[in-house]
LODOLO-415743 format. One line per 2 residues: for each residue y, z negated, x negated of C-alpha. Coordinates in Angstrom, 2 decimals, decimal comma. Example, Ala and Ser with C-alpha at 12.3 -4.5 7.8 and 13.67 -1.06 7.14 Angstrom:
BEGIN
-4,50 -7,80 -12,30 | -1,06 -7,14 -13,67
This chain:
BEGIN
181,12 -114,01 -168,64 | 178,29 -116,18 -168,28
176,22 -114,58 -171,62 | 179,34 -115,61 -173,36
178,74 -119,10 -173,36 | 175,40 -119,06 -173,97
175,65 -117,54 -177,27 | 176,83 -120,95 -178,61
173,10 -123,22 -177,42 | 170,57 -120,35 -177,47
167,50 -122,19 -177,52 | 165,48 -119,68 -179,38
167,96 -116,57 -180,83 | 171,50 -116,63 -182,87
173,77 -113,91 -182,99 | 173,17 -113,77 -186,66
169,30 -112,28 -185,68 | 171,08 -109,48 -184,02
171,47 -106,58 -187,02 | 172,46 -102,96 -186,30
170,34 -102,92 -183,31 | 167,51 -104,63 -184,93
165,81 -108,09 -184,31 | 164,66 -110,24 -187,00
160,81 -110,72 -186,32 | 161,40 -114,75 -187,38
164,44 -117,62 -187,59 | 166,52 -118,80 -190,10
165,52 -121,95 -191,19 | 168,75 -123,28 -190,75
168,95 -122,74 -186,96 | 168,06 -125,66 -185,12
168,06 -125,94 -181,48 | 171,06 -127,52 -180,24
170,47 -130,43 -177,69 | 172,02 -130,20 -173,96
173,49 -133,04 -172,81 | 171,22 -134,80 -170,45
172,79 -136,64 -167,36 | 171,57 -140,66 -166,42
170,01 -138,52 -162,96 | 168,93 -135,24 -162,26
169,62 -134,74 -159,05 | 167,95 -132,06 -157,04
170,25 -130,52 -154,52 | 167,73 -128,37 -151,80
167,42 -130,06 -148,82 | 164,00 -127,46 -148,59
162,52 -129,07 -151,02 | 158,70 -129,41 -149,03
159,38 -125,94 -146,82 | 159,62 -124,05 -150,18
156,66 -125,89 -151,81 | 154,45 -124,73 -148,79
155,42 -121,68 -148,34 | 154,98 -120,55 -152,52
151,01 -122,28 -151,60 | 150,86 -119,58 -148,38
151,83 -116,85 -150,66 | 150,26 -117,41 -153,87
146,52 -117,94 -151,49 | 143,46 -116,91 -153,28
142,18 -113,48 -152,27 | 145,75 -111,66 -150,66
148,43 -110,44 -152,67 | 152,39 -109,25 -151,86
153,06 -105,67 -150,31 | 156,68 -104,23 -152,29
158,02 -102,35 -149,77 | 161,55 -102,62 -150,96
162,37 -99,36 -151,76 | 166,37 -98,77 -151,43
167,52 -96,14 -148,97 | 167,67 -93,71 -151,88
164,06 -93,99 -153,23 | 162,85 -93,89 -149,79
164,31 -90,85 -149,15 | 162,13 -89,38 -151,75
159,24 -90,19 -150,22 | 160,34 -88,50 -147,00
161,83 -85,65 -148,39 | 158,56 -85,29 -150,10
157,04 -83,92 -146,75 | 159,50 -82,78 -145,83
161,80 -85,01 -143,60 | 165,21 -85,39 -143,63
166,52 -89,46 -145,25 | 168,02 -90,61 -141,73
167,60 -93,86 -140,48 | 165,33 -93,26 -137,38
162,50 -91,43 -140,41 | 162,48 -94,95 -142,18
162,59 -97,11 -139,25 | 159,13 -94,99 -138,84
157,88 -94,97 -142,42 | 158,17 -98,30 -142,23
156,49 -98,96 -138,63 | 153,06 -97,42 -140,09
153,53 -100,28 -143,19 | 153,61 -103,18 -141,14
151,62 -102,14 -138,06 | 147,95 -101,26 -140,15
145,27 -103,02 -138,71 | 144,34 -106,25 -140,92
147,24 -105,86 -142,95 | 147,20 -109,75 -142,97
143,29 -110,30 -144,50 | 144,89 -108,33 -147,45
148,44 -109,47 -147,53 | 150,20 -112,98 -147,84
154,16 -111,40 -148,51 | 155,70 -108,64 -147,94
159,11 -107,80 -150,14 | 161,94 -106,59 -148,12
165,05 -103,99 -147,93 | 167,56 -105,73 -146,27
167,87 -103,08 -143,77 | 164,14 -103,60 -143,42
164,93 -107,07 -142,54 | 167,37 -106,45 -139,34
165,08 -103,80 -138,34 | 162,62 -103,28 -135,69
159,52 -101,17 -135,35 | 159,30 -98,08 -133,23
158,47 -100,17 -130,33 | 161,49 -102,20 -130,49
159,86 -105,20 -131,99 | 161,36 -107,12 -135,01
159,10 -106,06 -138,24 | 159,65 -110,17 -139,48
158,01 -110,82 -135,99 | 155,48 -107,66 -136,72
154,63 -109,96 -140,09 | 155,05 -113,36 -138,72
152,26 -112,89 -136,50 | 149,75 -111,43 -139,01
150,35 -114,41 -141,57 | 152,26 -112,26 -143,52
155,51 -114,60 -145,35 | 158,44 -112,07 -145,20
160,63 -111,65 -148,26 | 164,16 -110,13 -149,55
164,95 -108,35 -152,51 | 168,56 -110,31 -153,55
169,32 -108,91 -156,62 | 171,87 -105,46 -156,88
170,48 -103,70 -159,07 | 170,62 -103,12 -163,09
173,88 -102,20 -165,34 | 174,22 -101,66 -168,39
175,20 -104,67 -170,83 | 178,23 -104,65 -172,74
178,28 -105,97 -176,27 | 174,48 -104,54 -176,55
172,39 -101,95 -177,98 | 171,83 -100,43 -175,17
170,77 -102,45 -172,83 | 170,81 -103,67 -169,38
171,57 -107,16 -166,75 | 170,95 -107,41 -163,65
174,09 -108,29 -161,01 | 173,95 -109,83 -157,98
174,83 -113,34 -158,43 | 178,07 -113,02 -156,27
178,26 -113,95 -153,09 | 174,28 -114,35 -153,66
174,61 -118,13 -151,38 | 176,13 -116,80 -148,46
173,91 -113,36 -147,93 | 170,53 -116,08 -148,91
171,88 -118,53 -145,99 | 172,01 -114,89 -144,13
168,39 -113,85 -144,91 | 167,22 -117,65 -144,24
168,41 -116,87 -140,67 | 166,69 -113,58 -139,76
163,49 -115,24 -141,05 | 163,30 -114,42 -144,72
161,28 -117,18 -146,87 | 161,27 -115,91 -150,23
163,64 -113,55 -152,90 | 163,02 -111,66 -155,34
165,22 -110,47 -158,66 | 164,40 -108,29 -161,25
165,60 -107,93 -165,13 | 164,59 -106,33 -167,77
164,29 -106,74 -171,82 | 163,04 -103,95 -173,36
161,37 -103,85 -176,70 | 162,18 -100,76 -178,31
166,46 -101,27 -178,15 | 165,59 -105,42 -179,63
165,44 -107,35 -177,28 | 169,15 -108,52 -178,35
169,38 -112,43 -178,55 | 172,22 -110,93 -175,81
170,09 -109,49 -173,53 | 167,29 -112,15 -173,56
170,04 -115,20 -172,51 | 171,50 -112,87 -169,98
168,21 -112,33 -168,56 | 167,18 -115,80 -168,64
170,92 -117,39 -167,36 | 170,53 -114,72 -164,51
167,06 -115,51 -163,43 | 167,56 -119,44 -163,68
170,93 -119,26 -161,61 | 169,45 -116,99 -158,98
166,17 -119,48 -158,66 | 168,79 -122,12 -157,98
170,83 -120,52 -155,52 | 167,78 -119,07 -153,71
165,87 -122,78 -153,22 | 169,14 -124,64 -151,90
169,22 -121,86 -148,98 | 165,28 -122,70 -147,80
164,02 -119,20 -150,26 | 161,28 -119,47 -152,88
162,40 -117,55 -155,75 | 159,70 -115,18 -157,24
160,92 -115,36 -161,60 | 160,70 -111,94 -162,76
161,61 -111,20 -166,19 | 160,03 -107,10 -166,64
158,72 -106,46 -170,50 | 159,76 -102,28 -170,64
155,89 -100,59 -171,43 | 158,61 -98,11 -173,08
158,10 -97,77 -177,02 | 155,36 -97,28 -179,52
154,99 -101,30 -180,46 | 151,92 -102,55 -180,38
150,26 -105,42 -178,63 | 151,26 -108,64 -181,28
154,86 -107,45 -180,65 | 154,62 -107,19 -177,04
153,17 -111,05 -177,21 | 155,71 -112,16 -179,52
158,33 -110,76 -177,20 | 157,02 -112,24 -174,22
156,90 -115,68 -175,71 | 160,24 -116,22 -176,45
161,54 -114,51 -173,35 | 159,31 -117,11 -170,86
160,72 -119,66 -173,31 | 163,92 -119,21 -172,98
163,63 -118,40 -168,73 | 162,14 -121,91 -167,98
164,72 -123,82 -170,72 | 167,53 -122,39 -168,36
165,69 -123,57 -164,80 | 165,13 -126,89 -166,28
168,59 -126,86 -167,02 | 169,05 -125,28 -163,39
167,52 -128,11 -161,66 | 165,20 -125,90 -160,17
161,93 -126,96 -158,73 | 158,95 -125,79 -160,19
156,84 -126,44 -156,90 | 158,85 -124,48 -155,02
159,04 -120,78 -157,24 | 156,48 -118,22 -158,53
156,40 -115,96 -161,64 | 155,65 -112,31 -161,46
154,57 -111,76 -165,49 | 154,25 -108,71 -167,05
150,70 -107,53 -168,81 | 150,66 -108,23 -172,26
150,31 -104,20 -173,49 | 151,03 -102,65 -176,33
153,77 -99,56 -176,16 | 153,29 -96,72 -174,04
153,52 -94,43 -176,80 | 151,77 -97,00 -178,72
148,80 -94,71 -180,43 | 146,46 -98,06 -180,46
145,52 -98,89 -177,22 | 144,50 -102,11 -176,43
140,81 -102,81 -174,23 | 141,37 -104,75 -170,91
139,71 -108,26 -173,04 | 142,15 -107,65 -175,35
144,85 -107,17 -172,56 | 143,42 -110,47 -170,83
143,25 -112,46 -173,78 | 146,56 -111,76 -174,75
148,14 -112,31 -171,31 | 146,02 -115,87 -170,79
147,47 -117,05 -173,74 | 150,76 -116,50 -173,30
150,43 -118,12 -169,82 | 148,94 -121,40 -171,28
151,49 -121,66 -173,74 | 154,58 -121,18 -171,92
153,86 -121,54 -168,01 | 154,10 -125,10 -166,56
151,00 -126,76 -164,45 | 153,34 -127,04 -161,68
153,83 -123,60 -160,86 | 151,37 -122,80 -157,74
151,45 -118,97 -158,04 | 151,19 -116,36 -160,78
151,43 -112,72 -159,15 | 150,50 -110,30 -161,53
151,27 -106,63 -161,24 | 148,70 -103,79 -161,64
150,22 -101,72 -164,22 | 147,24 -102,02 -166,13
145,13 -99,53 -167,69 | 141,52 -99,52 -167,25
138,43 -97,86 -168,86 | 136,45 -96,88 -165,60
139,85 -94,42 -164,49 | 141,95 -92,56 -166,79
145,06 -93,42 -165,27 | 147,89 -96,22 -164,73
147,28 -98,09 -161,74 | 151,02 -98,61 -160,45
150,32 -99,46 -156,71 | 152,91 -101,53 -156,18
151,29 -104,82 -154,98 | 150,05 -108,11 -156,51
147,15 -110,29 -157,46 | 147,80 -114,80 -157,44
145,50 -115,91 -159,92 | 144,34 -119,28 -161,42
145,55 -120,21 -164,95 | 142,48 -123,45 -164,51
140,04 -120,43 -164,21 | 139,70 -120,01 -168,08
136,60 -117,85 -167,79 | 138,71 -115,56 -165,85
138,97 -111,85 -167,66 | 140,65 -108,67 -167,04
137,66 -106,67 -166,00 | 136,70 -108,94 -163,24
140,57 -109,07 -162,13 | 140,73 -105,31 -161,84
137,46 -105,50 -159,60 | 138,36 -108,08 -157,09
141,77 -106,60 -157,05 | 140,32 -102,66 -156,36
138,06 -103,77 -154,12 | 140,95 -105,05 -152,00
143,61 -102,47 -152,53 | 142,28 -99,46 -153,99
139,49 -98,19 -151,54 | 141,29 -94,70 -151,40
139,49 -93,84 -154,90 | 136,30 -94,83 -153,57
135,81 -98,03 -155,86 | 134,47 -100,77 -153,69
133,38 -103,61 -156,23 | 130,97 -105,41 -156,56
130,77 -108,16 -154,26 | 132,51 -108,68 -150,43
134,84 -111,25 -149,82 | 137,72 -111,19 -147,58
139,89 -113,05 -144,91 | 139,70 -112,57 -141,13
141,52 -114,47 -137,88 | 138,66 -116,28 -135,75
137,99 -116,51 -132,30 | 135,38 -118,04 -130,18
132,74 -115,65 -128,06 | 134,63 -115,97 -125,05
137,07 -113,29 -126,55 | 134,18 -110,51 -126,37
132,00 -109,82 -124,10 | 128,98 -111,38 -125,84
127,87 -114,41 -125,25 | 124,73 -114,80 -126,63
126,33 -114,98 -130,03 | 126,92 -119,06 -128,54
122,80 -119,40 -128,75 | 122,63 -118,69 -132,52
124,28 -118,56 -135,54 | 125,43 -114,63 -135,92
129,63 -113,70 -136,01 | 130,47 -109,89 -135,13
132,80 -108,97 -138,12 | 135,09 -105,14 -138,34
133,68 -101,83 -139,16 | 135,56 -101,56 -142,39
133,13 -104,98 -143,73 | 129,94 -102,58 -142,66
131,62 -100,05 -144,55 | 132,61 -102,06 -147,64
128,75 -103,87 -147,36 | 127,10 -100,70 -147,04
129,29 -99,77 -150,74 | 127,53 -102,75 -152,42
124,06 -103,35 -153,68 | 123,44 -106,65 -151,60
120,59 -108,12 -150,18 | 119,23 -108,16 -146,70
118,96 -109,51 -144,33 | 122,74 -110,07 -144,84
124,16 -113,52 -145,06 | 127,43 -114,86 -145,43
129,70 -117,97 -146,34 | 132,44 -118,88 -143,89
134,69 -121,23 -145,46 | 137,87 -123,16 -144,29
139,86 -123,31 -147,03 | 142,31 -125,09 -146,14
140,26 -128,59 -145,22 | 137,32 -126,64 -147,64
134,75 -126,79 -144,90 | 132,00 -124,91 -145,37
128,98 -123,13 -143,45 | 126,81 -120,09 -143,28
126,14 -117,56 -140,89 | 124,87 -113,86 -140,26
126,07 -111,22 -138,54 | 125,14 -109,57 -135,27
127,31 -106,15 -134,81 | 130,34 -104,71 -136,71
132,34 -103,89 -133,62 | 135,36 -106,33 -133,89
139,16 -105,55 -133,90 | 140,10 -105,24 -137,77
141,25 -108,42 -138,97 | 139,40 -110,51 -137,17
135,96 -111,89 -136,66 | 134,23 -113,63 -133,79
131,73 -116,33 -133,86 | 130,40 -119,54 -132,13
132,23 -122,01 -130,75 | 129,99 -124,67 -131,97
130,19 -123,30 -135,45 | 134,30 -123,04 -135,39
134,30 -126,65 -134,61 | 131,89 -127,28 -138,30
134,69 -125,35 -139,67 | 137,24 -127,25 -138,18
138,92 -123,67 -136,95 | 141,16 -123,45 -134,10
141,48 -119,64 -132,27 | 143,78 -117,64 -134,57
143,48 -119,81 -137,75 | 141,75 -117,85 -141,67
138,44 -118,15 -142,24 | 136,56 -116,44 -145,94
134,33 -114,13 -145,29 | 131,85 -113,93 -148,39
128,61 -112,45 -148,75 | 126,00 -114,98 -150,43
122,16 -115,07 -151,20 | 120,43 -117,80 -149,78
116,88 -119,39 -150,92 | 114,08 -119,78 -148,10
113,67 -123,26 -146,85 | 110,62 -125,00 -147,20
112,12 -128,52 -145,29 | 114,72 -129,60 -143,06
115,81 -132,89 -141,68 | 116,63 -132,63 -138,05
119,23 -135,56 -136,22 | 119,33 -135,05 -132,12
123,09 -136,36 -131,10 | 121,28 -138,21 -128,11
117,82 -139,12 -126,59 | 118,02 -136,85 -123,97
116,38 -134,03 -126,36 | 113,04 -136,46 -126,99
113,06 -135,91 -122,66 | 112,17 -132,03 -122,81
108,84 -131,81 -122,37 | 107,82 -129,45 -124,91
110,91 -129,99 -127,65 | 109,21 -128,32 -130,28
108,44 -125,30 -128,56 | 112,54 -124,94 -127,16
113,37 -125,65 -130,49 | 110,70 -122,36 -132,04
112,46 -120,39 -129,83 | 116,17 -121,89 -130,44
115,96 -121,20 -134,28 | 115,09 -117,25 -133,51
118,36 -116,88 -133,27 | 119,91 -118,09 -136,11
119,29 -117,10 -139,97 | 120,46 -119,84 -142,25
121,29 -123,45 -141,81 | 123,65 -125,91 -143,51
123,54 -129,47 -144,39 | 126,30 -131,10 -142,83
126,08 -128,15 -139,62 | 125,76 -129,23 -135,67
124,11 -126,59 -134,14 | 124,00 -126,49 -130,44
120,64 -125,86 -128,62 | 120,92 -124,80 -124,99
118,09 -125,45 -122,08 | 118,02 -125,64 -118,38
121,75 -125,32 -118,25 | 122,54 -128,73 -120,47
123,35 -128,39 -124,56 | 121,97 -130,71 -126,86
124,05 -130,63 -130,27 | 121,45 -131,81 -133,43
122,68 -132,50 -137,02 | 120,87 -130,97 -139,95
120,44 -133,95 -141,79 | 118,68 -132,65 -144,93
117,69 -129,03 -145,99 | 115,30 -128,29 -149,06
115,40 -126,51 -151,83 | 119,04 -126,35 -151,15
121,79 -127,15 -149,24 | 121,94 -123,88 -147,30
118,87 -122,32 -147,06 | 117,56 -119,01 -145,03
115,07 -119,66 -142,08 | 114,24 -115,75 -141,88
110,53 -115,45 -142,08 | 109,78 -119,10 -144,19
107,22 -121,52 -143,01 | 109,62 -124,29 -142,85
108,49 -127,85 -142,51 | 110,52 -129,91 -139,44
111,56 -133,85 -139,78 | 113,12 -135,22 -137,18
115,42 -138,56 -137,20 | 116,04 -140,93 -134,48
118,69 -139,99 -132,47 | 122,59 -141,14 -132,77
122,24 -142,74 -129,55 | 118,86 -144,62 -130,25
118,59 -148,16 -130,10 | 115,47 -150,36 -131,26
113,50 -152,29 -128,16 | 114,03 -156,05 -128,44
110,62 -158,07 -129,14 | 110,02 -160,68 -126,75
110,47 -164,17 -127,35 | 107,25 -166,12 -128,42
106,20 -168,93 -126,06 | 107,50 -172,55 -127,42
103,82 -173,78 -128,54 | 102,85 -177,77 -127,75
101,31 -180,60 -130,73 | 101,92 -180,39 -134,06
103,46 -177,36 -135,64 | 101,45 -175,40 -138,09
102,38 -175,77 -141,39 | 104,63 -172,60 -142,71
102,37 -169,88 -144,65 | 99,50 -171,53 -143,19
97,41 -169,30 -140,31 | 96,30 -171,65 -136,61
92,58 -171,29 -136,92 | 91,37 -169,06 -134,35
89,31 -170,20 -131,88 | 85,19 -169,23 -132,01
83,61 -168,30 -128,91 | 80,40 -169,55 -129,19
77,27 -167,31 -128,91 | 75,09 -166,96 -126,32
71,42 -166,79 -127,39 | 68,57 -166,13 -124,24
65,33 -167,67 -124,32 | 66,41 -171,13 -126,46
64,29 -173,48 -123,43 | 68,07 -175,31 -122,04
68,00 -173,94 -119,35 | 70,68 -171,12 -119,87
70,51 -167,55 -117,42 | 69,19 -164,35 -118,52
73,00 -163,47 -117,83 | 74,59 -165,66 -119,67
75,80 -167,53 -116,42 | 76,35 -171,48 -116,41
73,91 -173,28 -113,70 | 74,70 -174,55 -111,13
72,77 -177,78 -111,29 | 72,05 -178,75 -115,08
68,85 -179,37 -115,63 | 67,18 -181,68 -118,33
64,88 -180,36 -121,23 | 63,14 -182,30 -123,83
63,96 -181,88 -127,17 | 60,44 -181,24 -129,74
59,63 -184,09 -131,58 | 58,76 -182,24 -134,59
59,35 -179,21 -135,87 | 56,27 -179,40 -138,09
52,56 -180,04 -136,54 | 49,60 -179,03 -138,93
47,51 -176,07 -137,01 | 43,99 -175,43 -137,60
42,92 -171,90 -137,06 | 39,18 -172,89 -135,29
38,90 -174,42 -132,22 | 39,65 -177,67 -131,18
41,10 -178,06 -134,66 | 44,61 -179,95 -133,65
44,87 -183,37 -133,87 | 43,71 -186,10 -131,30
47,05 -187,22 -131,11 | 48,58 -184,49 -130,17
49,20 -183,59 -126,67 | 49,56 -180,58 -124,27
53,20 -180,71 -124,18 | 53,63 -181,16 -127,90
51,19 -177,90 -128,40 | 53,55 -176,24 -125,92
56,82 -177,44 -127,73 | 55,33 -176,09 -131,46
54,85 -172,47 -129,82 | 58,52 -172,25 -127,91
59,86 -174,01 -131,68 | 58,26 -170,74 -133,23
60,30 -168,40 -130,59 | 57,27 -166,91 -128,71
57,30 -166,89 -125,34 | 54,36 -169,34 -123,13
53,64 -167,77 -119,61 | 51,51 -171,40 -119,30
50,29 -173,89 -121,45 | 46,81 -173,85 -120,30
46,49 -169,29 -120,62 | 44,51 -170,04 -124,48
43,04 -173,03 -124,24 | 38,88 -173,98 -123,90
37,74 -175,46 -121,28 | 36,76 -178,88 -122,16
40,25 -179,16 -123,36 | 41,85 -177,86 -119,74
39,24 -180,98 -118,03 | 39,96 -183,46 -120,56
43,35 -183,10 -120,12 | 43,38 -183,24 -116,28
41,32 -186,62 -116,35 | 43,59 -188,48 -118,98
46,98 -186,96 -116,64 | 45,19 -188,58 -113,49
46,65 -192,35 -114,40 | 49,97 -190,81 -114,75
52,47 -192,39 -111,88 | 53,25 -189,18 -109,46
57,39 -188,23 -110,52 | 59,35 -189,21 -107,40
61,65 -185,54 -107,37 | 60,03 -182,67 -108,66
62,69 -180,27 -110,09 | 63,43 -176,63 -108,60
61,15 -174,44 -109,92 | 62,81 -172,22 -113,02
61,81 -169,62 -114,48 | 61,05 -169,70 -118,48
62,49 -173,35 -118,73 | 59,63 -174,42 -120,40
58,28 -176,77 -118,41 | 54,75 -175,32 -118,04
55,08 -173,23 -114,91 | 53,08 -170,35 -114,11
55,25 -166,94 -113,21 | 53,94 -167,57 -109,62
55,49 -171,24 -109,41
């Protein structure tokens, strides 16, 4: 018998501790844990290591639980008898068909523990029940133990049988489609627990786990500590520490792959008959303290039973489904645990929790006659989502976070209608591309509240978008079909039978914003395929190169000054025949205000020149002179030889011509 050899190498308890059916609370100081012989090389026998790790992560996926529908034929007969039906295979088949064909079951359940008859059974439609579960992304499991029997030499305690022939049965279960296994053994506190019972439970679990992994099945390790008794929560915590220390000691001795197992611990609670009831906060603290002290971080999932008392209800929740929670969430408290799980599994009690978070299979809009959802960010959800949302105190309009947990891609959307099939959600195809989703993949939907957007920066994929005559008006019209924008997304704008994709480069005040009834400033970045035009090359300059940093001198165009007496035209055009003009002989000439006060040496030409230098127009030089002066001038002009060539008349040339010529 296996337990006989274990008494000699117990890591925690010793035979001397068990006296008349009672266990001492403390070990004698002389007891020392013997060191087990270690081999030079630890050999992992299982060839299914990668598959075991993947299966364990799938079963332990967040937000879903395990459905225990492993009732034996006898237990199933009791359920049928309660409604007046005989315990026949046909009736059991109909009952189990109802369980596995519930619409949307895969949104809530990640694994289902089956009885051996169920594993080989088909539904009433002739389809294998295993195939029905796999189509809903539910991993089939199998109960492999053979039940509890009395443990000889103990204080009316039990041990779990079923190791004989387990290897061949596990191989057959794997071939039939099962991918994980369940083995339940118990430890009773009122009856000890004796060292023999603890070691037998731990050794049986370790051997079962090793055999299951060798045949491709992920073992659920479950040493259940029974609630019977009047003991307090501290006694339960003490026994639980010893049991789990023993279990992991022998799991390591049997080279069990910790990354390929799942655990199902009991909550640390007082005995059912204890007068000092523990609060949910106390149960949470003690349970988390136990898990942190005893469970290695390599274990991918811990499946907690719902057999716990709540403050909201005066009864014990005995529904056989398990919740997976993460030890890294150190702020986890039992009331939150209860609220989340009850919102998932206990809608029949009229309790819906405080938030909405569900997992659905996603499909594109082409699967439903709602083509308009391709031109916006609205999705179509099942009617059950509306029922759940209606019972919550949520903000309107309804906005949701979409998360692909496989690659941690996140987007946001609104909702158009609640007419999808249960367990399914329809969304725009461009949104599925943003989330890297394929048809039938799972997407996590969570109700959120987003701030109103104040700024968004967009970047078109191509320059074609800039060729639209009025892109601003087209964009405003398109965004009326959107509820929110998320940084990193690429939205689709349809116009004139063409699809334009635009990236959300930046959004304020957060990475995800609501654009419903808000004034949002929009900025554009250059398109992805936009290239700056090349500047034309400058012509090579001749002559001396300018000094670096020195600007070349600007050429100053001479300003046109009319009426200067140098033969210029009024319109500024050059003369065809250049004229010679006499320059003034003197810029300063003494003039008198009286008549004939000019100096005798000054000629008439000098007078005219002086007038011109003062900026005056002289229309005929004799216009204002005295008659005597004019006569003298005429006499003096006689001896002068006549000029051979008289220049052509030019107006305003300063040559004493009259307007008549």
